[in-house]
mmCIF file of the C-alpha atoms, coordinates in Angstrom:
data_MODEL
# 
_entry.id   MODEL 
# 
loop_
_atom_site.group_PDB 
_atom_site.id 
_atom_site.type_symbol 
_atom_site.label_atom_id 
_atom_site.label_alt_id 
_atom_site.label_comp_id 
_atom_site.label_asym_id 
_atom_site.label_entity_id 
_atom_site.label_seq_id 
_atom_site.pdbx_PDB_ins_code 
_atom_site.Cartn_x 
_atom_site.Cartn_y 
_atom_site.Cartn_z 
_atom_site.occupancy 
_atom_site.B_iso_or_equiv 
_atom_site.pdbx_formal_charge 
_atom_site.auth_seq_id 
_atom_site.auth_comp_id 
_atom_site.auth_asym_id 
_atom_site.auth_atom_id 
_atom_site.pdbx_PDB_model_num 
ATOM 1   C CA . MET A 1 1   ? 2.195   -28.953 -111.472 1.00 0.00 ? 1   MET A CA 1 
ATOM 2   C CA . GLU A 1 2   ? -0.909  -30.797 -112.603 1.00 0.00 ? 2   GLU A CA 1 
ATOM 3   C CA . ARG A 1 3   ? -2.004  -30.563 -116.220 1.00 0.00 ? 3   ARG A CA 1 
ATOM 4   C CA . ALA A 1 4   ? -5.113  -28.434 -115.496 1.00 0.00 ? 4   ALA A CA 1 
ATOM 5   C CA . ASP A 1 5   ? -3.098  -26.026 -113.348 1.00 0.00 ? 5   ASP A CA 1 
ATOM 6   C CA . LEU A 1 6   ? -0.481  -25.640 -116.049 1.00 0.00 ? 6   LEU A CA 1 
ATOM 7   C CA . ILE A 1 7   ? -3.139  -25.040 -118.724 1.00 0.00 ? 7   ILE A CA 1 
ATOM 8   C CA . ALA A 1 8   ? -4.755  -22.359 -116.562 1.00 0.00 ? 8   ALA A CA 1 
ATOM 9   C CA . ALA A 1 9   ? -1.398  -20.710 -115.889 1.00 0.00 ? 9   ALA A CA 1 
ATOM 10  C CA . LEU A 1 10  ? -0.470  -20.707 -119.576 1.00 0.00 ? 10  LEU A CA 1 
ATOM 11  C CA . ALA A 1 11  ? -3.840  -19.222 -120.584 1.00 0.00 ? 11  ALA A CA 1 
ATOM 12  C CA . GLY A 1 12  ? -3.016  -16.191 -118.480 1.00 0.00 ? 12  GLY A CA 1 
ATOM 13  C CA . ARG A 1 13  ? -6.624  -15.124 -118.085 1.00 0.00 ? 13  ARG A CA 1 
ATOM 14  C CA . PRO A 1 14  ? -9.570  -16.276 -115.987 1.00 0.00 ? 14  PRO A CA 1 
ATOM 15  C CA . GLY A 1 15  ? -12.001 -18.820 -117.341 1.00 0.00 ? 15  GLY A CA 1 
ATOM 16  C CA . VAL A 1 16  ? -12.276 -22.424 -118.390 1.00 0.00 ? 16  VAL A CA 1 
ATOM 17  C CA . HIS A 1 17  ? -9.556  -23.463 -120.811 1.00 0.00 ? 17  HIS A CA 1 
ATOM 18  C CA . GLN A 1 18  ? -8.837  -26.595 -122.786 1.00 0.00 ? 18  GLN A CA 1 
ATOM 19  C CA . LEU A 1 19  ? -5.453  -27.895 -123.829 1.00 0.00 ? 19  LEU A CA 1 
ATOM 20  C CA . GLN A 1 20  ? -6.113  -26.823 -127.408 1.00 0.00 ? 20  GLN A CA 1 
ATOM 21  C CA . ASP A 1 21  ? -6.441  -23.192 -126.202 1.00 0.00 ? 21  ASP A CA 1 
ATOM 22  C CA . VAL A 1 22  ? -2.769  -23.183 -125.154 1.00 0.00 ? 22  VAL A CA 1 
ATOM 23  C CA . LEU A 1 23  ? -1.427  -26.172 -127.079 1.00 0.00 ? 23  LEU A CA 1 
ATOM 24  C CA . LEU A 1 24  ? 1.735   -24.571 -128.435 1.00 0.00 ? 24  LEU A CA 1 
ATOM 25  C CA . ASP A 1 25  ? 2.659   -23.025 -125.096 1.00 0.00 ? 25  ASP A CA 1 
ATOM 26  C CA . TYR A 1 26  ? 1.929   -26.301 -123.330 1.00 0.00 ? 26  TYR A CA 1 
ATOM 27  C CA . CYS A 1 27  ? 4.005   -28.272 -125.811 1.00 0.00 ? 27  CYS A CA 1 
ATOM 28  C CA . MET A 1 28  ? 6.905   -25.923 -125.251 1.00 0.00 ? 28  MET A CA 1 
ATOM 29  C CA . ALA A 1 29  ? 6.523   -26.258 -121.476 1.00 0.00 ? 29  ALA A CA 1 
ATOM 30  C CA . ARG A 1 30  ? 6.236   -30.062 -121.593 1.00 0.00 ? 30  ARG A CA 1 
ATOM 31  C CA . PRO A 1 31  ? 7.312   -31.253 -125.044 1.00 0.00 ? 31  PRO A CA 1 
ATOM 32  C CA . GLY A 1 32  ? 6.917   -34.995 -124.582 1.00 0.00 ? 32  GLY A CA 1 
ATOM 33  C CA . ASP A 1 33  ? 3.463   -34.721 -123.075 1.00 0.00 ? 33  ASP A CA 1 
ATOM 34  C CA . SER A 1 34  ? 1.582   -33.036 -125.923 1.00 0.00 ? 34  SER A CA 1 
ATOM 35  C CA . ALA A 1 35  ? 3.480   -33.629 -129.159 1.00 0.00 ? 35  ALA A CA 1 
ATOM 36  C CA . THR A 1 36  ? 0.987   -36.295 -130.246 1.00 0.00 ? 36  THR A CA 1 
ATOM 37  C CA . GLU A 1 37  ? -1.941  -33.935 -129.741 1.00 0.00 ? 37  GLU A CA 1 
ATOM 38  C CA . LEU A 1 38  ? -0.143  -31.159 -131.580 1.00 0.00 ? 38  LEU A CA 1 
ATOM 39  C CA . ALA A 1 39  ? 0.611   -33.387 -134.572 1.00 0.00 ? 39  ALA A CA 1 
ATOM 40  C CA . ALA A 1 40  ? -3.023  -34.567 -134.505 1.00 0.00 ? 40  ALA A CA 1 
ATOM 41  C CA . LEU A 1 41  ? -4.125  -31.087 -135.581 1.00 0.00 ? 41  LEU A CA 1 
ATOM 42  C CA . LEU A 1 42  ? -3.299  -32.226 -139.122 1.00 0.00 ? 42  LEU A CA 1 
ATOM 43  C CA . GLU A 1 43  ? -5.350  -35.452 -138.952 1.00 0.00 ? 43  GLU A CA 1 
ATOM 44  C CA . PRO A 1 44  ? -8.553  -33.932 -140.393 1.00 0.00 ? 44  PRO A CA 1 
ATOM 45  C CA . LEU A 1 45  ? -6.512  -33.142 -143.511 1.00 0.00 ? 45  LEU A CA 1 
ATOM 46  C CA . ASP A 1 46  ? -5.107  -36.649 -143.948 1.00 0.00 ? 46  ASP A CA 1 
ATOM 47  C CA . ARG A 1 47  ? -7.848  -37.612 -146.404 1.00 0.00 ? 47  ARG A CA 1 
ATOM 48  C CA . HIS A 1 48  ? -7.348  -34.374 -148.339 1.00 0.00 ? 48  HIS A CA 1 
ATOM 49  C CA . PRO A 1 49  ? -3.761  -34.327 -149.643 1.00 0.00 ? 49  PRO A CA 1 
ATOM 50  C CA . GLU A 1 50  ? -4.447  -31.192 -151.696 1.00 0.00 ? 50  GLU A CA 1 
ATOM 51  C CA . LEU A 1 51  ? -5.314  -29.326 -148.492 1.00 0.00 ? 51  LEU A CA 1 
ATOM 52  C CA . THR A 1 52  ? -2.197  -30.572 -146.724 1.00 0.00 ? 52  THR A CA 1 
ATOM 53  C CA . ALA A 1 53  ? -0.043  -29.594 -149.710 1.00 0.00 ? 53  ALA A CA 1 
ATOM 54  C CA . THR A 1 54  ? -1.683  -26.165 -149.899 1.00 0.00 ? 54  THR A CA 1 
ATOM 55  C CA . LEU A 1 55  ? -1.219  -25.534 -146.192 1.00 0.00 ? 55  LEU A CA 1 
ATOM 56  C CA . ALA A 1 56  ? 2.431   -26.595 -146.368 1.00 0.00 ? 56  ALA A CA 1 
ATOM 57  C CA . ALA A 1 57  ? 3.047   -24.397 -149.429 1.00 0.00 ? 57  ALA A CA 1 
ATOM 58  C CA . PHE A 1 58  ? 1.308   -21.436 -147.781 1.00 0.00 ? 58  PHE A CA 1 
ATOM 59  C CA . LEU A 1 59  ? 3.528   -21.757 -144.707 1.00 0.00 ? 59  LEU A CA 1 
ATOM 60  C CA . ASP A 1 60  ? 6.672   -22.396 -146.784 1.00 0.00 ? 60  ASP A CA 1 
ATOM 61  C CA . CYS A 1 61  ? 5.924   -19.284 -148.870 1.00 0.00 ? 61  CYS A CA 1 
ATOM 62  C CA . ASP A 1 62  ? 5.702   -17.074 -145.771 1.00 0.00 ? 62  ASP A CA 1 
ATOM 63  C CA . LEU A 1 63  ? 1.901   -16.779 -146.013 1.00 0.00 ? 63  LEU A CA 1 
ATOM 64  C CA . ASP A 1 64  ? 2.080   -15.350 -149.538 1.00 0.00 ? 64  ASP A CA 1 
ATOM 65  C CA . ARG A 1 65  ? -0.939  -16.855 -151.286 1.00 0.00 ? 65  ARG A CA 1 
ATOM 66  C CA . ARG A 1 66  ? 0.285   -15.868 -154.758 1.00 0.00 ? 66  ARG A CA 1 
ATOM 67  C CA . ARG A 1 67  ? 3.675   -17.537 -154.234 1.00 0.00 ? 67  ARG A CA 1 
ATOM 68  C CA . ALA A 1 68  ? 1.942   -20.588 -152.800 1.00 0.00 ? 68  ALA A CA 1 
ATOM 69  C CA . ALA A 1 69  ? -0.369  -20.683 -155.819 1.00 0.00 ? 69  ALA A CA 1 
ATOM 70  C CA . ARG A 1 70  ? 2.615   -20.540 -158.189 1.00 0.00 ? 70  ARG A CA 1 
ATOM 71  C CA . ALA A 1 71  ? 4.377   -23.291 -156.246 1.00 0.00 ? 71  ALA A CA 1 
ATOM 72  C CA . LEU A 1 72  ? 1.270   -25.475 -156.496 1.00 0.00 ? 72  LEU A CA 1 
ATOM 73  C CA . GLY A 1 73  ? 0.400   -24.534 -160.071 1.00 0.00 ? 73  GLY A CA 1 
ATOM 74  C CA . VAL A 1 74  ? -3.070  -23.276 -159.110 1.00 0.00 ? 74  VAL A CA 1 
ATOM 75  C CA . HIS A 1 75  ? -4.941  -19.958 -159.048 1.00 0.00 ? 75  HIS A CA 1 
ATOM 76  C CA . PRO A 1 76  ? -4.564  -17.825 -155.885 1.00 0.00 ? 76  PRO A CA 1 
ATOM 77  C CA . ASN A 1 77  ? -8.327  -18.143 -155.314 1.00 0.00 ? 77  ASN A CA 1 
ATOM 78  C CA . THR A 1 78  ? -7.840  -21.918 -155.132 1.00 0.00 ? 78  THR A CA 1 
ATOM 79  C CA . VAL A 1 79  ? -5.344  -21.366 -152.315 1.00 0.00 ? 79  VAL A CA 1 
ATOM 80  C CA . ASP A 1 80  ? -7.895  -19.165 -150.515 1.00 0.00 ? 80  ASP A CA 1 
ATOM 81  C CA . ASN A 1 81  ? -10.632 -21.770 -150.951 1.00 0.00 ? 81  ASN A CA 1 
ATOM 82  C CA . ARG A 1 82  ? -8.413  -24.592 -149.718 1.00 0.00 ? 82  ARG A CA 1 
ATOM 83  C CA . LEU A 1 83  ? -7.280  -22.601 -146.687 1.00 0.00 ? 83  LEU A CA 1 
ATOM 84  C CA . ALA A 1 84  ? -10.925 -21.871 -145.869 1.00 0.00 ? 84  ALA A CA 1 
ATOM 85  C CA . ARG A 1 85  ? -11.703 -25.585 -146.129 1.00 0.00 ? 85  ARG A CA 1 
ATOM 86  C CA . THR A 1 86  ? -8.715  -26.330 -143.886 1.00 0.00 ? 86  THR A CA 1 
ATOM 87  C CA . THR A 1 87  ? -10.215 -23.984 -141.299 1.00 0.00 ? 87  THR A CA 1 
ATOM 88  C CA . GLU A 1 88  ? -13.593 -25.744 -141.562 1.00 0.00 ? 88  GLU A CA 1 
ATOM 89  C CA . LEU A 1 89  ? -12.061 -29.187 -141.077 1.00 0.00 ? 89  LEU A CA 1 
ATOM 90  C CA . THR A 1 90  ? -9.617  -28.345 -138.287 1.00 0.00 ? 90  THR A CA 1 
ATOM 91  C CA . GLY A 1 91  ? -11.260 -25.425 -136.506 1.00 0.00 ? 91  GLY A CA 1 
ATOM 92  C CA . LEU A 1 92  ? -7.963  -23.579 -136.805 1.00 0.00 ? 92  LEU A CA 1 
ATOM 93  C CA . ASP A 1 93  ? -7.349  -20.757 -139.299 1.00 0.00 ? 93  ASP A CA 1 
ATOM 94  C CA . PRO A 1 94  ? -3.890  -20.950 -140.936 1.00 0.00 ? 94  PRO A CA 1 
ATOM 95  C CA . ARG A 1 95  ? -4.142  -17.242 -141.785 1.00 0.00 ? 95  ARG A CA 1 
ATOM 96  C CA . THR A 1 96  ? -3.898  -16.232 -138.115 1.00 0.00 ? 96  THR A CA 1 
ATOM 97  C CA . THR A 1 97  ? -0.812  -15.981 -135.930 1.00 0.00 ? 97  THR A CA 1 
ATOM 98  C CA . ARG A 1 98  ? -2.056  -18.802 -133.718 1.00 0.00 ? 98  ARG A CA 1 
ATOM 99  C CA . GLY A 1 99  ? -2.842  -20.976 -136.738 1.00 0.00 ? 99  GLY A CA 1 
ATOM 100 C CA . VAL A 1 100 ? 0.586   -20.387 -138.270 1.00 0.00 ? 100 VAL A CA 1 
ATOM 101 C CA . GLN A 1 101 ? 2.301   -21.305 -135.017 1.00 0.00 ? 101 GLN A CA 1 
ATOM 102 C CA . LEU A 1 102 ? 0.262   -24.436 -134.361 1.00 0.00 ? 102 LEU A CA 1 
ATOM 103 C CA . PHE A 1 103 ? 0.254   -25.749 -137.913 1.00 0.00 ? 103 PHE A CA 1 
ATOM 104 C CA . GLY A 1 104 ? 3.976   -25.029 -138.261 1.00 0.00 ? 104 GLY A CA 1 
ATOM 105 C CA . ALA A 1 105 ? 4.699   -26.917 -135.052 1.00 0.00 ? 105 ALA A CA 1 
ATOM 106 C CA . ALA A 1 106 ? 2.408   -29.789 -136.123 1.00 0.00 ? 106 ALA A CA 1 
ATOM 107 C CA . PHE A 1 107 ? 4.262   -30.134 -139.437 1.00 0.00 ? 107 PHE A CA 1 
ATOM 108 C CA . ALA A 1 108 ? 7.598   -30.023 -137.593 1.00 0.00 ? 108 ALA A CA 1 
ATOM 109 C CA . ILE A 1 109 ? 6.510   -32.853 -135.302 1.00 0.00 ? 109 ILE A CA 1 
ATOM 110 C CA . ARG A 1 110 ? 5.208   -34.909 -138.216 1.00 0.00 ? 110 ARG A CA 1 
ATOM 111 C CA . ARG A 1 111 ? 8.512   -34.462 -140.053 1.00 0.00 ? 111 ARG A CA 1 
ATOM 112 C CA . GLN A 1 112 ? 10.490  -35.903 -137.151 1.00 0.00 ? 112 GLN A CA 1 
ATOM 113 C CA . PRO A 1 113 ? 11.669  -39.412 -137.893 1.00 0.00 ? 113 PRO A CA 1 
ATOM 114 C CA . GLN A 1 114 ? 9.789   -42.032 -135.924 1.00 0.00 ? 114 GLN A CA 1 
ATOM 115 C CA . PRO A 1 115 ? 11.892  -44.391 -133.856 1.00 0.00 ? 115 PRO A CA 1 
ATOM 116 C CA . ARG A 1 116 ? 12.236  -47.757 -135.508 1.00 0.00 ? 116 ARG A CA 1 
ATOM 117 C CA . LEU A 1 117 ? 11.367  -50.869 -133.633 1.00 0.00 ? 117 LEU A CA 1 
ATOM 118 C CA . GLU A 1 118 ? 14.326  -53.189 -133.609 1.00 0.00 ? 118 GLU A CA 1 
ATOM 119 C CA . THR A 1 119 ? 14.037  -56.922 -133.469 1.00 0.00 ? 119 THR A CA 1 
ATOM 120 C CA . PRO A 1 120 ? 15.755  -58.300 -130.367 1.00 0.00 ? 120 PRO A CA 1 
ATOM 121 C CA . ARG A 1 121 ? 18.834  -60.363 -131.231 1.00 0.00 ? 121 ARG A CA 1 
ATOM 122 C CA . HIS A 1 122 ? 17.351  -63.455 -129.658 1.00 0.00 ? 122 HIS A CA 1 
ATOM 123 C CA . ALA A 1 123 ? 14.047  -63.202 -131.553 1.00 0.00 ? 123 ALA A CA 1 
ATOM 124 C CA . HIS A 1 124 ? 13.450  -65.538 -134.430 1.00 0.00 ? 124 HIS A CA 1 
ATOM 125 C CA . VAL A 1 125 ? 11.894  -63.862 -137.477 1.00 0.00 ? 125 VAL A CA 1 
ATOM 126 C CA . ARG A 1 126 ? 10.339  -65.949 -140.219 1.00 0.00 ? 126 ARG A CA 1 
# 
């Protein structure tokens, strides 16, 4: 099945759809094909470690903003503000079911160890 056909089938409704509309479903259907794009959802946060930490704490605390705030040592309103900023930067709201699923999957992919490049035995390294 071609990529566009699969995206349309996964969307389950008429219209024009992009991969991002069905990214989690697509990744589950073809894991090797979209893992990079799924992990890339976190890239807009890479220059904002406080946002990444807040998002991770929010997910780890089962979406409980007060528990996340305690874990981070900040006020619950700070968690709300950071989650709102996360939404602005990524276009994905971590307080929605879809956001929780996609961000959770993106963190899971990022946590996977990257394969190490091994030096061939015959190569000479200086």
